[in-house]
Biopython code that builds the backbone (N, CA, C, O; Angstrom):
import numpy as np
from Bio.PDB.StructureBuilder import StructureBuilder

atoms = [
    (1, "MET", "N", (-15.290, 70.707, 107.745)),
    (1, "MET", "CA", (-14.047, 71.731, 107.778)),
    (1, "MET", "C", (-13.611, 70.782, 108.742)),
    (1, "MET", "O", (-14.222, 70.112, 109.574)),
    (2, "LYS", "N", (-12.021, 70.913, 108.334)),
    (2, "LYS", "CA", (-10.989, 70.309, 109.365)),
    (2, "LYS", "C", (-10.707, 71.037, 110.410)),
    (2, "LYS", "O", (-10.405, 72.193, 110.112)),
    (3, "LYS", "N", (-10.693, 70.797, 111.500)),
    (3, "LYS", "CA", (-10.296, 71.580, 112.634)),
    (3, "LYS", "C", (-8.461, 71.610, 112.876)),
    (3, "LYS", "O", (-7.707, 70.655, 113.059)),
    (4, "SER", "N", (-8.199, 72.837, 112.805)),
    (4, "SER", "CA", (-6.760, 72.967, 112.905)),
    (4, "SER", "C", (-6.298, 73.090, 114.307)),
    (4, "SER", "O", (-6.999, 73.593, 115.185)),
    (5, "THR", "N", (-5.001, 72.581, 114.520)),
    (5, "THR", "CA", (-4.724, 72.813, 116.441)),
    (5, "THR", "C", (-3.422, 73.761, 115.938)),
    (5, "THR", "O", (-2.981, 73.792, 114.789)),
    (6, "MET", "N", (-3.036, 74.349, 116.829)),
    (6, "MET", "CA", (-2.013, 75.023, 117.189)),
    (6, "MET", "C", (-1.210, 74.497, 117.731)),
    (6, "MET", "O", (-1.579, 73.698, 118.592)),
    (7, "SER", "N", (0.160, 74.667, 117.519)),
    (7, "SER", "CA", (1.137, 74.312, 117.956)),
    (7, "SER", "C", (1.939, 75.357, 118.962)),
    (7, "SER", "O", (1.763, 76.568, 118.834)),
    (8, "TYR", "N", (2.893, 74.783, 120.041)),
    (8, "TYR", "CA", (3.509, 75.973, 120.822)),
    (8, "TYR", "C", (4.836, 75.552, 120.718)),
    (8, "TYR", "O", (5.128, 74.406, 120.375)),
    (9, "VAL", "N", (5.906, 76.675, 121.078)),
    (9, "VAL", "CA", (7.348, 76.250, 121.271)),
    (9, "VAL", "C", (7.795, 77.188, 122.298)),
    (9, "VAL", "O", (7.141, 78.147, 122.709)),
    (10, "ILE", "N", (8.812, 76.881, 122.632)),
    (10, "ILE", "CA", (9.584, 77.572, 123.996)),
    (10, "ILE", "C", (10.713, 78.278, 123.119)),
    (10, "ILE", "O", (11.537, 77.771, 122.358)),
    (11, "ALA", "N", (10.500, 79.561, 123.453)),
    (11, "ALA", "CA", (11.632, 80.609, 122.647)),
    (11, "ALA", "C", (12.155, 81.570, 123.538)),
    (11, "ALA", "O", (11.820, 81.474, 124.719)),
    (12, "CYS", "N", (12.789, 82.329, 123.249)),
    (12, "CYS", "CA", (13.704, 83.581, 123.627)),
    (12, "CYS", "C", (14.315, 84.198, 122.599)),
    (12, "CYS", "O", (14.625, 83.641, 121.546)),
    (13, "TRP", "N", (14.556, 85.678, 122.950)),
    (13, "TRP", "CA", (15.394, 86.543, 122.279)),
    (13, "TRP", "C", (17.226, 86.990, 122.336)),
    (13, "TRP", "O", (17.574, 87.321, 123.470)),
    (14, "LYS", "N", (18.171, 87.019, 121.446)),
    (14, "LYS", "CA", (19.129, 87.193, 121.970)),
    (14, "LYS", "C", (19.398, 88.215, 120.901)),
    (14, "LYS", "O", (19.110, 87.917, 119.742)),
    (15, "ARG", "N", (19.905, 89.355, 121.162)),
    (15, "ARG", "CA", (20.568, 90.217, 120.285)),
    (15, "ARG", "C", (19.226, 90.707, 119.000)),
    (15, "ARG", "O", (19.453, 91.074, 117.847)),
    (16, "GLY", "N", (17.812, 90.555, 119.685)),
    (16, "GLY", "CA", (17.125, 91.013, 118.441)),
    (16, "GLY", "C", (16.717, 89.678, 117.625)),
    (16, "GLY", "O", (15.605, 89.700, 117.097)),
    (17, "VAL", "N", (17.390, 88.696, 117.493)),
    (17, "VAL", "CA", (16.936, 87.425, 116.490)),
    (17, "VAL", "C", (16.181, 86.216, 117.687)),
    (17, "VAL", "O", (16.712, 85.999, 118.776)),
    (18, "PRO", "N", (15.107, 85.642, 117.314)),
    (18, "PRO", "CA", (14.526, 84.634, 118.162)),
    (18, "PRO", "C", (15.055, 83.364, 118.125)),
    (18, "PRO", "O", (15.292, 82.783, 117.066)),
    (19, "HIS", "N", (15.281, 82.834, 119.368)),
    (19, "HIS", "CA", (16.008, 81.304, 119.098)),
    (19, "HIS", "C", (14.559, 80.505, 119.896)),
    (19, "HIS", "O", (13.698, 80.983, 120.635)),
    (20, "GLY", "N", (14.759, 79.122, 119.368)),
    (20, "GLY", "CA", (14.306, 78.354, 119.968)),
    (20, "GLY", "C", (14.932, 77.002, 120.560)),
    (20, "GLY", "O", (16.143, 76.834, 120.705)),
    (21, "ILE", "N", (13.885, 76.002, 120.901)),
    (21, "ILE", "CA", (14.602, 74.862, 121.584)),
    (21, "ILE", "C", (14.197, 73.670, 120.868)),
    (21, "ILE", "O", (13.056, 73.349, 120.534)),
    (22, "GLN", "N", (15.515, 72.933, 120.637)),
    (22, "GLN", "CA", (15.171, 71.705, 119.784)),
    (22, "GLN", "C", (15.795, 70.653, 120.864)),
    (22, "GLN", "O", (16.415, 70.901, 121.898)),
    (23, "VAL", "N", (15.384, 69.241, 120.218)),
    (23, "VAL", "CA", (15.878, 68.430, 121.042)),
    (23, "VAL", "C", (17.041, 67.406, 120.091)),
    (23, "VAL", "O", (16.782, 66.926, 118.988)),
    (24, "THR", "N", (18.195, 67.257, 120.758)),
    (24, "THR", "CA", (19.459, 66.276, 119.769)),
    (24, "THR", "C", (20.126, 65.416, 120.690)),
    (24, "THR", "O", (20.573, 65.930, 121.715)),
    (25, "ASN", "N", (20.212, 64.666, 120.572)),
    (25, "ASN", "CA", (20.738, 63.633, 121.426)),
    (25, "ASN", "C", (20.083, 63.753, 122.907)),
    (25, "ASN", "O", (20.658, 64.033, 123.958)),
    (26, "ASN", "N", (18.775, 63.473, 122.695)),
    (26, "ASN", "CA", (18.113, 63.555, 124.441)),
    (26, "ASN", "C", (18.518, 64.687, 125.136)),
    (26, "ASN", "O", (18.620, 64.536, 126.353)),
    (27, "LYS", "N", (18.804, 65.904, 124.629)),
    (27, "LYS", "CA", (19.065, 66.874, 125.336)),
    (27, "LYS", "C", (18.647, 68.087, 124.513)),
    (27, "LYS", "O", (18.640, 68.021, 123.284)),
    (28, "PHE", "N", (18.270, 69.288, 125.223)),
    (28, "PHE", "CA", (17.551, 70.476, 124.603)),
    (28, "PHE", "C", (18.454, 71.428, 124.321)),
    (28, "PHE", "O", (19.170, 71.705, 125.283)),
    (29, "THR", "N", (18.712, 72.149, 123.126)),
    (29, "THR", "CA", (19.531, 72.648, 122.842)),
    (29, "THR", "C", (18.872, 73.830, 121.914)),
    (29, "THR", "O", (18.023, 73.617, 121.049)),
    (30, "LEU", "N", (19.530, 75.391, 122.321)),
    (30, "LEU", "CA", (19.239, 76.643, 121.740)),
    (30, "LEU", "C", (19.563, 76.918, 120.439)),
    (30, "LEU", "O", (20.767, 77.004, 120.198)),
    (31, "VAL", "N", (18.627, 77.110, 119.352)),
    (31, "VAL", "CA", (19.142, 77.403, 118.081)),
    (31, "VAL", "C", (18.526, 78.593, 117.393)),
    (31, "VAL", "O", (17.309, 78.734, 117.508)),
    (32, "PRO", "N", (19.296, 79.565, 116.614)),
    (32, "PRO", "CA", (18.507, 80.547, 116.027)),
    (32, "PRO", "C", (17.360, 80.472, 115.063)),
    (32, "PRO", "O", (17.549, 79.739, 114.092)),
    (33, "LEU", "N", (16.108, 81.144, 115.153)),
    (33, "LEU", "CA", (15.231, 80.944, 114.086)),
    (33, "LEU", "C", (15.510, 81.842, 113.036)),
    (33, "LEU", "O", (14.908, 82.913, 112.957)),
    (34, "ASP", "N", (16.432, 81.477, 112.166)),
    (34, "ASP", "CA", (17.173, 82.268, 111.107)),
    (34, "ASP", "C", (16.889, 81.846, 109.789)),
    (34, "ASP", "O", (17.019, 82.625, 108.845)),
    (35, "SER", "N", (16.437, 80.443, 109.615)),
    (35, "SER", "CA", (16.124, 79.542, 108.493)),
    (35, "SER", "C", (14.824, 78.731, 108.649)),
    (35, "SER", "O", (14.510, 78.301, 109.759)),
    (36, "GLN", "N", (14.070, 78.516, 107.573)),
    (36, "GLN", "CA", (13.154, 77.718, 107.581)),
    (36, "GLN", "C", (13.656, 76.502, 108.135)),
    (36, "GLN", "O", (12.947, 76.297, 109.120)),
    (37, "THR", "N", (14.551, 75.523, 108.027)),
    (37, "THR", "CA", (14.994, 74.494, 108.450)),
    (37, "THR", "C", (15.275, 74.426, 109.755)),
    (37, "THR", "O", (15.069, 73.311, 110.232)),
    (38, "ASN", "N", (15.726, 75.341, 110.591)),
    (38, "ASN", "CA", (15.654, 75.397, 111.807)),
    (38, "ASN", "C", (14.156, 75.603, 112.546)),
    (38, "ASN", "O", (13.784, 74.931, 113.508)),
    (39, "VAL", "N", (13.511, 76.479, 112.018)),
    (39, "VAL", "CA", (12.144, 76.245, 112.508)),
    (39, "VAL", "C", (11.352, 75.256, 112.398)),
    (39, "VAL", "O", (10.520, 75.105, 113.292)),
    (40, "SER", "N", (11.393, 74.283, 111.243)),
    (40, "SER", "CA", (10.652, 73.290, 110.922)),
    (40, "SER", "C", (11.370, 72.062, 112.142)),
    (40, "SER", "O", (10.702, 71.106, 112.538)),
    (41, "LYS", "N", (12.589, 72.283, 112.531)),
    (41, "LYS", "CA", (13.069, 71.215, 113.628)),
    (41, "LYS", "C", (13.012, 71.555, 115.197)),
    (41, "LYS", "O", (13.631, 70.926, 116.055)),
    (42, "LEU", "N", (12.222, 72.584, 115.416)),
    (42, "LEU", "CA", (11.654, 72.761, 116.635)),
    (42, "LEU", "C", (10.875, 72.005, 117.530)),
    (42, "LEU", "O", (9.873, 71.391, 117.163)),
    (43, "PHE", "N", (11.332, 72.022, 118.807)),
    (43, "PHE", "CA", (10.268, 71.102, 119.472)),
    (43, "PHE", "C", (9.154, 71.661, 119.773)),
    (43, "PHE", "O", (9.176, 72.724, 120.392)),
    (44, "ASN", "N", (8.071, 71.129, 119.440)),
    (44, "ASN", "CA", (6.662, 71.910, 119.488)),
    (44, "ASN", "C", (5.483, 71.031, 119.955)),
    (44, "ASN", "O", (5.578, 69.918, 119.437)),
    (45, "ASN", "N", (4.659, 71.119, 120.568)),
    (45, "ASN", "CA", (3.737, 70.404, 121.295)),
    (45, "ASN", "C", (2.110, 71.400, 121.110)),
    (45, "ASN", "O", (2.053, 72.627, 121.196)),
    (46, "PRO", "N", (1.078, 70.591, 120.881)),
    (46, "PRO", "CA", (-0.375, 71.003, 120.701)),
    (46, "PRO", "C", (-0.573, 71.909, 122.200)),
    (46, "PRO", "O", (-0.989, 73.067, 122.257)),
    (47, "HIS", "N", (-0.297, 71.339, 122.982)),
    (47, "HIS", "CA", (-0.867, 71.887, 124.316)),
    (47, "HIS", "C", (0.182, 72.623, 124.888)),
    (47, "HIS", "O", (1.361, 72.273, 124.932)),
    (48, "ARG", "N", (-0.410, 73.881, 125.414)),
    (48, "ARG", "CA", (0.225, 74.833, 126.064)),
    (48, "ARG", "C", (0.697, 74.441, 127.738)),
    (48, "ARG", "O", (1.710, 74.897, 128.269)),
    (49, "THR", "N", (-0.343, 73.440, 128.446)),
    (49, "THR", "CA", (0.097, 73.082, 129.494)),
    (49, "THR", "C", (1.576, 72.283, 129.653)),
    (49, "THR", "O", (2.427, 72.444, 130.528)),
    (50, "GLN", "N", (1.579, 71.451, 128.608)),
    (50, "GLN", "CA", (2.822, 70.389, 128.095)),
    (50, "GLN", "C", (3.683, 71.163, 127.850)),
    (50, "GLN", "O", (4.709, 70.788, 128.418)),
    (51, "MET", "N", (3.899, 72.435, 127.071)),
    (51, "MET", "CA", (4.894, 73.258, 127.602)),
    (51, "MET", "C", (5.433, 74.032, 128.154)),
    (51, "MET", "O", (6.515, 74.552, 127.884)),
    (52, "GLN", "N", (4.681, 74.227, 129.086)),
    (52, "GLN", "CA", (5.032, 74.693, 130.294)),
    (52, "GLN", "C", (5.902, 73.887, 131.457)),
    (52, "GLN", "O", (6.765, 74.274, 132.245)),
    (53, "LYS", "N", (5.211, 72.423, 131.181)),
    (53, "LYS", "CA", (5.843, 71.696, 131.966)),
    (53, "LYS", "C", (7.452, 71.828, 131.443)),
    (53, "LYS", "O", (8.390, 72.201, 132.148)),
    (54, "PHE", "N", (7.501, 71.526, 130.384)),
    (54, "PHE", "CA", (8.940, 71.444, 129.642)),
    (54, "PHE", "C", (9.394, 72.684, 130.114)),
    (54, "PHE", "O", (10.370, 72.484, 130.837)),
    (55, "LEU", "N", (9.171, 73.659, 130.044)),
    (55, "LEU", "CA", (9.454, 75.144, 130.382)),
    (55, "LEU", "C", (10.187, 75.158, 131.728)),
    (55, "LEU", "O", (11.262, 75.739, 131.881)),
    (56, "ASN", "N", (9.522, 74.462, 132.732)),
    (56, "ASN", "CA", (9.402, 74.406, 134.221)),
    (56, "ASN", "C", (10.681, 73.803, 134.540)),
    (56, "ASN", "O", (11.582, 74.347, 135.179)),
    (57, "TRP", "N", (10.693, 72.372, 133.931)),
    (57, "TRP", "CA", (11.700, 71.348, 134.126)),
    (57, "TRP", "C", (12.977, 71.853, 133.402)),
    (57, "TRP", "O", (13.970, 71.364, 133.941)),
    (58, "ILE", "N", (13.335, 72.795, 132.199)),
    (58, "ILE", "CA", (14.438, 73.361, 131.758)),
    (58, "ILE", "C", (14.898, 74.053, 132.715)),
    (58, "ILE", "O", (16.058, 73.775, 133.022)),
    (59, "LYS", "N", (14.194, 75.191, 133.538)),
    (59, "LYS", "CA", (14.537, 76.241, 134.191)),
    (59, "LYS", "C", (14.941, 75.543, 135.477)),
    (59, "LYS", "O", (15.624, 76.210, 136.254)),
    (60, "GLU", "N", (14.602, 74.222, 135.841)),
    (60, "GLU", "CA", (14.859, 73.907, 137.348)),
    (60, "GLU", "C", (16.316, 72.615, 137.033)),
    (60, "GLU", "O", (17.028, 72.247, 137.967)),
    (61, "ASN", "N", (16.484, 72.176, 135.793)),
    (61, "ASN", "CA", (17.196, 71.038, 135.332)),
    (61, "ASN", "C", (18.432, 71.467, 134.671)),
    (61, "ASN", "O", (19.558, 71.153, 135.058)),
    (62, "ASP", "N", (18.168, 72.197, 133.660)),
    (62, "ASP", "CA", (19.236, 72.575, 132.718)),
    (62, "ASP", "C", (20.271, 73.841, 132.970)),
    (62, "ASP", "O", (20.066, 75.054, 132.929)),
    (63, "LYS", "N", (21.325, 73.164, 133.214)),
    (63, "LYS", "CA", (22.604, 74.037, 133.536)),
    (63, "LYS", "C", (22.704, 75.298, 132.708)),
    (63, "LYS", "O", (22.842, 76.441, 133.145)),
    (64, "GLU", "N", (22.616, 74.925, 131.473)),
    (64, "GLU", "CA", (22.991, 75.608, 130.226)),
    (64, "GLU", "C", (21.745, 76.804, 129.883)),
    (64, "GLU", "O", (21.855, 77.979, 129.531)),
    (65, "LEU", "N", (20.822, 76.155, 130.086)),
    (65, "LEU", "CA", (19.837, 77.006, 129.262)),
    (65, "LEU", "C", (18.784, 77.589, 130.544)),
    (65, "LEU", "O", (17.898, 78.371, 130.200)),
    (66, "LYS", "N", (18.869, 77.279, 131.725)),
    (66, "LYS", "CA", (18.263, 77.492, 132.765)),
    (66, "LYS", "C", (18.017, 79.045, 133.156)),
    (66, "LYS", "O", (16.948, 79.409, 133.645)),
    (67, "HIS", "N", (19.006, 79.859, 132.924)),
    (67, "HIS", "CA", (19.219, 81.525, 132.750)),
    (67, "HIS", "C", (18.742, 82.248, 131.829)),
    (67, "HIS", "O", (18.773, 83.479, 131.798)),
    (68, "GLU", "N", (18.127, 81.297, 130.775)),
    (68, "GLU", "CA", (17.586, 82.268, 129.185)),
    (68, "GLU", "C", (16.193, 82.903, 129.739)),
    (68, "GLU", "O", (15.675, 82.501, 130.781)),
    (69, "GLU", "N", (15.758, 83.722, 129.103)),
    (69, "GLU", "CA", (14.354, 84.463, 129.638)),
    (69, "GLU", "C", (13.337, 83.924, 128.335)),
    (69, "GLU", "O", (13.032, 84.567, 127.330)),
    (70, "PHE", "N", (12.874, 82.342, 128.759)),
    (70, "PHE", "CA", (11.925, 81.799, 127.809)),
    (70, "PHE", "C", (10.628, 82.558, 127.994)),
    (70, "PHE", "O", (10.324, 83.234, 128.977)),
    (71, "SER", "N", (9.950, 82.358, 126.967)),
    (71, "SER", "CA", (8.314, 82.364, 126.885)),
    (71, "SER", "C", (8.015, 80.873, 126.156)),
    (71, "SER", "O", (8.827, 79.995, 125.865)),
    (72, "ILE", "N", (6.345, 80.913, 125.941)),
    (72, "ILE", "CA", (5.784, 80.130, 125.400)),
    (72, "ILE", "C", (5.395, 81.031, 124.070)),
    (72, "ILE", "O", (4.988, 82.175, 124.270)),
    (73, "GLN", "N", (5.501, 80.580, 122.827)),
    (73, "GLN", "CA", (4.810, 81.380, 121.651)),
    (73, "GLN", "C", (4.307, 80.074, 120.806)),
    (73, "GLN", "O", (4.619, 78.890, 120.929)),
    (74, "ASP", "N", (3.453, 80.698, 119.944)),
    (74, "ASP", "CA", (2.771, 80.117, 118.936)),
    (74, "ASP", "C", (3.879, 79.480, 117.902)),
    (74, "ASP", "O", (4.843, 80.125, 117.490)),
    (75, "TYR", "N", (3.699, 78.610, 117.675)),
    (75, "TYR", "CA", (4.563, 77.831, 116.398)),
    (75, "TYR", "C", (4.631, 78.600, 115.138)),
    (75, "TYR", "O", (5.670, 78.710, 114.488)),
    (76, "GLY", "N", (3.161, 79.289, 114.707)),
    (76, "GLY", "CA", (3.405, 79.962, 113.458)),
    (76, "GLY", "C", (3.574, 81.293, 113.452)),
    (76, "GLY", "O", (3.253, 82.079, 112.561)),
    (77, "ARG", "N", (4.240, 81.580, 114.780)),
    (77, "ARG", "CA", (4.661, 82.594, 114.720)),
    (77, "ARG", "C", (5.998, 82.923, 113.977)),
    (77, "ARG", "O", (6.294, 84.044, 113.561)),
    (78, "PHE", "N", (6.826, 81.712, 113.855)),
    (78, "PHE", "CA", (8.254, 81.987, 113.371)),
    (78, "PHE", "C", (8.265, 81.107, 111.759)),
    (78, "PHE", "O", (9.303, 80.761, 111.195)),
    (79, "ARG", "N", (6.987, 80.888, 111.272)),
    (79, "ARG", "CA", (7.092, 80.222, 110.167)),
    (79, "ARG", "C", (6.794, 81.385, 109.030)),
    (79, "ARG", "O", (6.064, 82.345, 109.276)),
    (80, "ARG", "N", (7.213, 81.257, 108.212)),
    (80, "ARG", "CA", (7.463, 82.301, 106.842)),
    (80, "ARG", "C", (6.241, 81.481, 105.689)),
    (80, "ARG", "O", (6.082, 81.915, 104.548)),
]
sb = StructureBuilder()
sb.init_structure("model")
sb.init_model(0)
sb.init_chain("A")
sb.init_seg("    ")
for serial, (resi, resn, name, xyz) in enumerate(atoms, 1):
    if name == "N":
        sb.init_residue(resn, " ", resi, " ")
    sb.init_atom(name, np.array(xyz, "f"), 0.0, 1.0, " ", f" {name:<3s}", serial, name[0])
structure = sb.get_structure()
């Protein structure tokens, strides 16, 4: 039996709509997760500790995103 691995994403909610982090043009951008296309392009990683490091970096260095209330979520939560 093949072992499946779980991936993690960085997400937040704005007005009840989940948003996630994508990497575009070497920068982090926040996108609404209102379509499978956006969900499939999410920045994800199979290691929760590495995602925590990215989240810490965003909070310390990204002027646009550091004030968002992000959390690390299971990638599967947003797939339909």
